[in-house]
N, C-alpha and C positions, 0 to 999 in steps of 0.2 A: 818910934822905936829907935833905940841907940845903936851906935856902931857895934858895941859889945854884944847886944842882943842879936844883931845880924850876922855874927861872926861865923855861924855854921854855914852860911852861904859862901864864905870866902876861904874856906879850907881848900888847899891843893887837892888835886885828883890825879891819880896815875893808873893807867892800865896798858900793859905792853909798852909800845913806844909812844903812847899818847900822855902828855904831861900838860895839865891845865892849872892855871893860877887860881881858879875858883870853880864853883859848882853850877854856874849859870851858862846856859846854852841858848844861842839864838835859834829859835825854831825855823824850819824851812817854810817859806812863804812865797807862793807864786807871784811873780812881779810883772811878767809880760813886757820886758824892756830889752829883748835880745833880737833885733831885726835880723831876719834870715837865720835865726838860731845862733847868732854870734854875740857873746858878751863883749862889751867895750870898756872904755875908760870910765864912763859913769858907773857901771856895775862894779868895777874894781874900787872906785872911791866910795861907793855905798857900803861895801863890806869892810873897807879899810877903817871907815869911821867908827864902826862897832868895835873893831880890834883896838883902835886907839883908846876907846872908852871902856876897856876892861871886860868886855864879854869873854868868858872863859873859853867857849867853843862855839864857832859859827858853823852852822849847817846851811848850805846854800839852798836857794830855791830849787824845785825840782828841775832836773836836767836830763834829757831823755836819751835812751840807748838807740843804737843804729838798727832800727826796724822801720818799715815804711809808714806805719801809722802809730808811732809811739807817742805822738803828742796831739793835743786837741785844740791848740791855738798856734797861729804862725809865728808868734814872737816868744815862745818858750824856747829856752836855749838848748842846743844840742850838747851831748857829751861825746861827740865823734866828729871826725873831719878835721883837717888841718886848721882851718880858720877858727872854728869854735874852740878847739883845744888850745890854740895860741891865745884866745881871749881868756880862757880859764887860767892859763899860766900867768897872765897879767894879774888876774884876781888873786891867786894864791901868793904870788910874790908880794903884792901890796899888803895883804894881811900879815905875812911873815915879817915884812919890814916894820909893821906897827906892833910887832910882838904877839900877834894873835895865833890861834890854832883854828884849822878849818877842814871840813869835809864836804864833798859834793853829795847831794841827795840824788841818787841814781833812780830813774823813773821810767815807767811805761803807763800811760793813761788808760789803756784798755778801751772799753766801750763808752766811757763817760764823755758826754759832749762838753765842749768849752762853753764860754759865756757869751761869745760874740756871734755864734751861728756858723762860724768857719767849718768847712768840711774838707778833710784830706782827699786827695785824688785817688788813693788806693783804698781797698776795702778795710774797714775797721775790724780788728781782731780782738777776741775775748774767749774764754774757755768754752762757752756754749752759745755765743751769738746773742747774749742777753745783756741788757742794761740793768735790769732788775727782774724779779719774778714776773713772768708773763709779759715782759716788755722787750721784745726783740730789737736788737740793734747790732749790725755787723755780722761777721762770720765766725763760726766756731773754728778754733785753731787746729790744724792737723798736728800730728806728732812731729812731723818735720819742722813746722813752724815753731812749735814748743821748743825743740832742740836748738833751733837758730836763735830763739830769744834767750834761752839759757846762755848760749855762747856770746850773745851781744852784751848781756849783763857782765859776764866775765871779762870781756874785752874792755868795757868801760872802767872796770875795776883796775885793770892793768894800767890804763891811762892815768887814773887818779893817783896811783902810786908813783908813776914815772914823772908826772907833773910836780910832785912834791907835797901833795895833800897829806894831812896828818891822820886821817881816817876816811871812811865813806859811810854813807847811809843808803841802805835799800828801802824804797818806799813800798811797804807792804800793807798800807792802811787806807782808810777812807773810801773804799770801793773802787780803787784803781786795779790795774791788771792782777798783781799778785794777790790782792785781797779778794778779787773776783773768783780766784781759784779756791780760796778758803770758804767762801760763803755758799751755802747750799742754794740760796736764791739765785745765784748767777753760775753755778757749776752743777750742771746736770749730766756731766760726762759719765759714760760706763766703762771707759778704759782705766788705766792705772793712775790717771790724773784726776779722777773723780771718785765718788763713793759716798756711802751714807754717813760716814763719820768724819769728824774734823781731822783726825790723824790721817786719814786717807787723802783728803783734800789738800793736806799740807805738803804733799809730795812735790808739787812744782816748786814751791818756795824752798823746800829743803834742797832740791837739786840746784836752784839758783845760788843759794848760800854756799853749798859745797863747791860749786864751780868757781865762785868768787874767792873762797878760801884757798883753793888750789892756785888761783891766779896771783894772789897777793902774798902768799906765804903765811907762816904761823904768827909772825910778830906784828902784823898790821891789823889794827882793831876794825871790826866790822860791826856796824850798828844796823838794826832792822827796826823800822817804824811799823807798829801794829795798832789796830783799833778794834773795838767791838762794833761801834757805830759806823754807818756808811752815809755818804751823801745821798744815796738812794733811799735810805731808811735810817733815821736817827736812833730808832728804838732797836735796831738789829742787835743780836748778841750771838757771837760765835760759840761762846762758852758760858753756859748757865750755872756751872758748878766749878769748884777748883779742880776736880778730877778731869773735866773736859778741858780746862785751861792747860793743864799739864799735858794732855794729849795733843793739844795745838802747839804750844811753845817749846816744850822739851825737846822735840825732834829738831827744831830749828837751832836751838843752842847746841845740840850734839853735832849738827852739821857745820857749825863754825861761827855762829853769832856770839859776839862778846857783850854787846849792850842791846837790851831791848828798849825801844823808845815807845812808851806806852801812852797813846793818845786817848784822852777822854774829854768830854765837853767841859767838865768842871773838876779840877784836880782834887778838890776837897770832898767829893762824894765817894762813899765806900762802895767797893765792887761787889761785895757779898754781905750786905748788912744783916741778912738773916743768920749769918754765921758769927760775925764779931761786932755787930751793932752799928749804930749811926756814926760812930767815930772810928770805925774799923778801917782796915787797909784799903787803900785805893787800888786802881788797876796795876800801877807800877810796883806797888808794895806786894800785892799778891804774886805778880810775875817774878819778882825777885825771891820771894819765899819759896815758890814752887820749882824754880829752875836753877837757882844759885847764880844766875847772870846778874851783872850790874844793870841798873835800870835808870832811864830818864822818865820823869813824869812831866806831863804837859796838859794844859787845859785852862784857859781863861786866867792865867797868872796876871795880876795887876789890873784886872778889869772889874768893873762894877757889875757886869753881867757875864754870861758865857760868851765864847768867841762868836757865836751867831748873832747875839744881841748887840755886839759892838757895831755891826753894820747898820743898826738903827739908831746910832748916835751915842750909846752908852760909852763912858770913858774909863779913865784910870781910877783906882781905888786902893789906897794904901792899907786899908784894913784887911785886904786879902793876904798881906805879907805874913801876919801873925800865925794863921794856921799852916802856912807853908813852913815857917820856922819850926813849929812844933813837930810837924811830920818829919822834917830833915833831922831834927835833934834825936828822934828815936830811930834813925837810920832806916826808915821805911823805904826810901829809894836813894839813889846816889847823886843824881843830877836833876836839875829842873830847867825845863825849856820855856822860853818866854817868846811870844809871837807878836801880837798886835801892839802891845805896849812898847816894844823895841822898835817897831816899824815907824812909829811916830816920833819916838824919843830916843835918839842914839845915846843919850846920857843916862838912860834909866839905870844902868848898873852903878854908875859912880854916885848917883843920887841916893840909891838904896844903901849903898855902902856908907855914905855920910849920914844916913838917917834923915836925908832931906826929902821926906815924902810929900811935903806941901808943894814942892815944885815939879812933881811928876806930871807930865803932859798927858791929857786924855787922848784916846785914840780918835783920830779925825779921818773920816772916809776920804777926804781930799788927799790924804798921804798916799792913797793907792794910785793916784795919777802921776806920781813923781817918785824919784829915788831920793828921799830925804837924807 
């Protein structure tokens, strides 16, 4: 594929104070390289390399709010405390010096366990003390804990703006805390944060978004990552119809979300094929159509299989670029996020821009053990 055929990926993008040189986003990816929660020089260099190599927008690994059990691994970075915030200042300064744009992904892991078996010293919190349907883990949050958590998200947002980040992303996907409120399988509450409908169960997320919007002002872009699937259940769906998707997402846009980051396992799969066919709109396409918000699509870009299969050794595949180009040319979504492909190959963007697909590096699991 030639440079001219790739040109849709390299159009500038502007929303409020966010100005990007192209439409490519580095997806957030947990890295576990922040001892005691503090990012250091290696983290700054890792992100700077992507900025130098023309990634339009970098979204950081998940970085957690100031709650006792907001992380599930000891080397996930904090987004609170003087030492961690100084580390993030080093990161954003390095990215800006390289001409890049960046936002932190603000996170609370809820009741999902980590990969190493590490356990926090304080009780795990979630909407109903569940990891999945009929799978208890942790304690149900009190309304006081919910209020404190909303405030912690807003406080992190204030810090993101003060440090000089260009945007921020709230992690509301993949079965973590915000998503656990969305999902009936983990939210059995009978107060105002629960309910039989997705609109009712979206109240917590809407309160977080509204608090963040008040904290950062009207001109600072807010991104929210959402997904139908969960780590606990890849087949889970919060919205089986466009009407239910509107009930879910429209209140969040009304609360202050500017960009919906719509995560699906394979970006090329239609969200509602029974309505618009096998080449129909994907998740991000429907979210944009239904809410009017800008959207980021993500899901196995540049991989020969989906993002789960990459852990079994599957690697890069330039044939996946053609359907991406086709969808972007019809303005189905505004931005495309790239995860594993960028993790192993910091030069992925410049290679795609030059049409140099032959030299795209395959994803290597060994890259997870270092900051390439």
